[in-house]
C-alpha positions as CSV (number, residue, x, y, z in Angstrom):
1,M,94.6,258.7,148.9
2,Q,90.9,258.8,148.4
3,S,90.7,262.5,149.2
4,N,93.5,263.3,146.8
5,L,91.7,261.5,144.0
6,G,88.5,263.4,144.9
7,E,90.4,266.7,144.8
8,L,92.0,265.8,141.4
9,L,88.5,265.1,140.0
10,K,87.1,268.4,141.3
11,N,90.1,270.3,139.8
12,A,89.7,268.5,136.5
13,T,86.0,269.4,136.2
14,R,86.7,273.0,137.1
15,K,89.3,273.4,134.4
16,R,87.3,271.8,131.6
17,P,84.7,274.5,131.1
18,V,87.5,277.1,130.7
19,L,89.3,274.9,128.2
20,L,86.0,274.2,126.4
21,G,85.2,277.9,126.3
22,A,88.7,278.7,124.8
23,L,88.2,276.0,122.1
24,V,84.8,277.4,121.2
25,V,86.3,280.9,120.9
26,L,89.1,279.7,118.7
27,L,86.8,277.8,116.5
28,T,84.5,280.8,116.1
29,V,87.3,283.1,115.2
30,A,88.6,280.6,112.7
31,L,85.2,280.2,111.1
32,I,84.7,284.0,110.9
33,G,88.1,284.4,109.3
34,A,87.4,281.8,106.7
35,F,83.9,283.2,105.9
36,S,85.2,286.8,105.6
37,E,88.0,285.6,103.3
38,S,85.5,283.9,101.0
39,V,83.0,286.8,101.0
40,S,85.5,289.5,100.3
41,P,86.0,288.9,96.6
42,I,82.2,288.9,96.1
43,I,81.8,292.3,97.8
44,K,84.6,293.7,95.7
45,H,83.0,292.4,92.5
46,Q,79.6,293.9,93.5
47,R,81.2,297.3,94.3
48,R,83.0,297.3,91.0
49,N,79.7,296.5,89.1
50,A,77.9,299.3,91.0
51,C,80.7,301.7,90.0
52,I,80.3,300.6,86.3
53,S,76.6,301.2,86.6
54,N,77.1,304.7,88.1
55,L,79.6,305.6,85.4
56,R,77.2,304.5,82.7
57,Q,74.5,306.7,84.2
58,I,76.8,309.7,84.2
59,D,77.9,308.9,80.7
60,G,74.3,308.7,79.5
61,A,73.5,312.1,81.2
62,V,76.5,313.7,79.5
63,Y,75.3,312.4,76.2
64,A,71.8,313.6,76.7
65,I,73.0,317.1,77.9
66,S,75.3,317.4,74.8
67,L,72.4,316.6,72.5
68,E,69.9,318.8,74.2
69,K,72.1,321.8,74.6
70,G,74.1,321.4,71.4
71,Y,77.4,321.2,73.1
72,S,80.3,320.2,70.9
73,R,83.2,317.9,71.5
74,G,85.5,319.2,74.3
75,H,82.8,321.2,76.2
76,V,83.1,320.7,80.0
77,I,80.0,319.4,81.6
78,L,79.2,320.7,85.1
79,E,78.2,318.4,88.0
80,S,75.1,320.5,88.5
81,E,74.0,319.7,84.9
82,V,74.6,316.0,85.4
83,A,72.6,316.1,88.6
84,L,69.5,317.2,86.8
85,Y,69.6,314.1,84.6
86,V,70.7,311.5,87.1
87,G,68.4,312.7,89.9
88,R,68.9,311.0,93.2
89,G,67.3,313.3,95.8
90,E,69.8,314.5,98.4
91,N,72.8,312.9,96.6
92,P,72.2,313.8,93.0
93,I,75.5,312.5,91.7
94,P,76.2,308.9,92.3
95,R,79.3,308.0,94.4
96,C,81.6,305.1,94.0
97,P,80.7,302.4,96.6
98,S,84.5,301.8,97.1
99,G,85.1,305.4,98.1
100,G,86.3,306.8,94.7
101,R,85.3,310.0,93.1
102,Y,84.0,310.4,89.6
103,A,85.6,313.0,87.3
104,M,83.0,314.8,85.4
105,P,83.7,314.2,81.7
106,I,83.9,316.6,78.8
107,V,81.8,315.9,75.8
108,G,83.4,313.2,73.7
109,A,85.1,311.6,76.6
110,H,83.8,309.2,79.2
111,P,83.7,309.4,83.0
112,V,86.5,307.9,85.1
113,C,86.5,306.7,88.7
114,S,89.5,307.7,91.0
115,Y,89.4,304.3,92.7
116,H,88.6,301.8,89.8
117,G,90.2,303.9,87.1
118,D,89.0,303.6,83.5
119,I,86.8,300.6,84.0
120,L,84.2,301.3,81.3
121,V,86.9,300.6,78.7
122,G,88.0,297.5,80.5
123,A,84.4,296.3,80.8
124,G,83.9,296.6,77.1
125,Y,81.7,299.6,76.9
126,Y,84.2,301.6,74.9
127,K,86.8,300.5,72.4
């Protein structure tokens, strides 16, 4: 009976590290899931704000181009013209951090993002 008890104790101590390791993994996965769930809205908000900032830069460039070159309402502004005013080195035209594309506006209109839509109006920059 003594030997059986000794074997049981040995087997119990062998199984505990595996059980403990499994619990640690489950706890880690749960914490990562909770953390990513709480951070996700913050990242989305930051990307939206960056998109608004980029659209305002493009809008300011379009306004400056139209004043400088005397373009009237409805004139199509080229991306190459905007690139001269925004100036970002290798990537002269800003890109939406969420993966959207910016439609180059015409004079008298404002730029729009293909991902966020018409957010300058929603953010209160236009009425």
